[in-house]
C-alpha positions as CSV (number, residue, x, y, z in Angstrom):
1,M,-9.5,52.6,1.3
2,H,-10.0,50.9,-2.3
3,K,-6.3,49.7,-2.6
4,R,-7.0,47.6,0.7
5,T,-10.3,46.3,-0.8
6,S,-8.5,45.0,-3.7
7,L,-5.7,43.7,-1.8
8,A,-8.0,41.9,0.7
9,L,-9.6,40.1,-2.7
10,V,-6.4,39.5,-4.2
11,L,-4.5,37.9,-1.2
12,P,-6.6,34.7,-1.0
13,L,-6.8,34.2,-4.8
14,I,-3.0,34.4,-4.9
15,S,-3.0,31.7,-2.2
16,L,-5.4,29.5,-4.0
17,L,-3.4,29.6,-6.9
18,F,-0.3,28.2,-4.8
19,L,-2.4,25.6,-3.1
20,A,-3.7,24.2,-6.7
21,V,0.0,24.5,-8.1
22,A,1.3,22.3,-4.8
23,A,-1.3,19.6,-5.1
24,A,-0.5,19.6,-9.2
25,A,3.4,18.9,-8.7
26,Q,2.2,15.9,-5.7
27,P,0.9,13.3,-8.2
28,D,0.8,10.7,-5.4
29,T,-2.9,10.5,-4.9
30,D,-5.4,8.0,-3.4
31,Q,-5.1,6.3,-7.3
32,E,-1.2,5.8,-7.2
33,F,-2.0,3.3,-4.0
34,M,-4.3,1.9,-5.4
35,R,-2.7,1.2,-8.6
36,L,0.4,-0.5,-6.1
37,E,-2.6,-2.2,-3.8
38,D,-3.3,-4.0,-7.8
39,T,0.7,-4.7,-8.4
40,W,0.7,-6.0,-4.8
41,N,-2.4,-8.4,-5.4
42,Q,-1.6,-9.6,-8.8
43,A,2.3,-10.3,-7.9
44,H,0.6,-12.4,-5.4
45,L,-1.5,-14.1,-7.9
46,N,1.0,-14.6,-10.2
47,N,3.9,-15.7,-7.9
48,D,5.7,-12.5,-9.3
49,A,8.8,-12.5,-6.9
50,A,10.6,-9.9,-9.5
51,A,7.4,-7.6,-9.1
52,L,7.7,-7.7,-4.9
53,E,10.9,-7.6,-4.9
54,T,10.7,-3.9,-6.7
55,L,7.8,-2.9,-4.3
56,W,9.3,-4.1,-0.8
57,A,11.6,-2.2,0.9
58,D,15.0,-3.5,1.9
59,D,14.0,-3.4,5.6
60,L,10.9,-4.7,5.1
61,T,9.0,-5.9,8.0
62,V,5.9,-8.8,7.5
63,M,3.9,-10.0,10.1
64,V,0.9,-12.2,9.3
65,P,-1.3,-14.5,11.4
66,G,0.3,-18.1,12.0
67,M,3.7,-17.1,10.8
68,A,6.8,-15.8,12.2
69,A,7.8,-11.9,11.6
70,M,9.9,-12.0,8.3
71,G,11.9,-9.5,6.3
72,K,12.5,-8.9,2.6
73,A,14.7,-12.1,2.0
74,D,12.8,-14.4,4.1
75,A,9.2,-13.5,2.5
76,L,11.3,-13.6,-0.9
77,S,12.5,-17.1,-0.3
78,F,9.3,-18.3,0.7
79,L,7.2,-17.0,-2.7
80,K,10.1,-18.4,-4.7
81,T,9.9,-22.1,-3.3
82,G,6.0,-21.9,-5.0
83,R,4.7,-23.9,-2.1
84,M,1.9,-21.7,-1.4
85,K,-0.3,-20.9,-4.7
86,F,-2.8,-17.9,-4.8
87,S,-6.1,-18.4,-6.7
88,R,-7.6,-15.5,-5.0
89,Y,-6.1,-12.2,-3.6
90,E,-8.3,-9.3,-3.0
91,T,-8.5,-6.2,-1.2
92,T,-11.3,-4.1,-0.3
93,D,-12.5,-1.2,2.0
94,L,-9.0,0.6,1.4
95,N,-8.3,3.8,3.1
96,V,-5.3,5.9,2.3
97,R,-3.7,8.1,4.6
98,R,-0.5,10.3,3.9
99,F,1.9,11.7,6.0
100,G,4.7,13.5,3.5
101,D,6.7,10.9,2.2
102,M,4.9,7.9,4.2
103,A,1.2,6.4,3.9
104,I,-0.4,3.9,5.4
105,V,-2.8,1.8,3.3
106,S,-5.3,-0.4,5.2
107,G,-8.4,-2.3,4.3
108,N,-9.8,-5.8,4.3
109,L,-8.0,-8.9,2.5
110,F,-9.3,-12.0,0.8
111,R,-7.2,-14.5,-0.1
112,S,-7.8,-18.3,-1.2
113,R,-4.6,-20.5,-0.9
114,T,-3.2,-24.1,-1.5
115,L,-0.6,-24.9,0.6
116,G,0.5,-28.2,1.5
117,G,-2.0,-29.5,-1.1
118,T,-5.1,-28.0,1.2
119,L,-6.8,-25.4,0.4
120,R,-7.3,-22.3,2.8
121,E,-9.2,-19.6,3.0
122,D,-8.0,-16.2,4.7
123,R,-10.3,-13.0,6.1
124,W,-7.7,-10.6,7.5
125,Q,-7.6,-7.0,8.0
126,F,-4.4,-5.3,7.4
127,M,-2.0,-2.3,7.2
128,K,0.6,-1.5,5.0
129,V,3.2,1.4,5.6
130,Y,4.9,2.6,2.5
131,A,7.5,5.2,2.5
132,R,8.6,7.2,-0.6
133,R,12.2,6.3,-1.3
134,S,14.4,7.7,-4.0
135,G,10.9,9.2,-5.4
136,N,9.4,5.8,-5.4
137,W,7.2,4.6,-3.3
138,V,7.8,1.0,-1.5
139,V,6.8,-1.3,1.6
140,V,8.0,-0.8,4.3
141,A,5.4,-2.7,7.0
142,F,3.0,-5.4,5.9
143,T,0.9,-6.5,8.9
144,A,-2.3,-8.5,8.9
145,T,-4.9,-9.7,11.6
146,E,-7.9,-12.3,11.4
147,A,-10.9,-10.3,10.5
148,P,-13.9,-10.2,13.1
149,G,-17.4,-11.8,12.1
150,P,-18.1,-15.0,10.6
């Protein structure tokens, strides 16, 4: 009976140890996705095509209000023209959900941009789908819609 009691106490502790080791071996936390969001935002502010080329999957799909759906090549081509300059690119209320080698990051996006000499303000809700490929997280899909409200 004493051995059963000891075993009943030890097994849950071993299970907790395995869970702790598994969590430590999985470094991709919400903070990693916050870092990637910052990389995305700064790249847009700085018109940094090289940073976005690294962050975007080759099969990226982008769907945003007022524009036709784009792939990576089209989005990079548009960015490289320099026709659109951002003075604000800020995300808030970020929510990260992980599904193995996939993750969804959603939130609000506030942008100020100049296009064709006209300042435009965008207030969007967005969703990014990340996939882990060759050990790195890349964006495979980005979609945004107009945010409700004033």
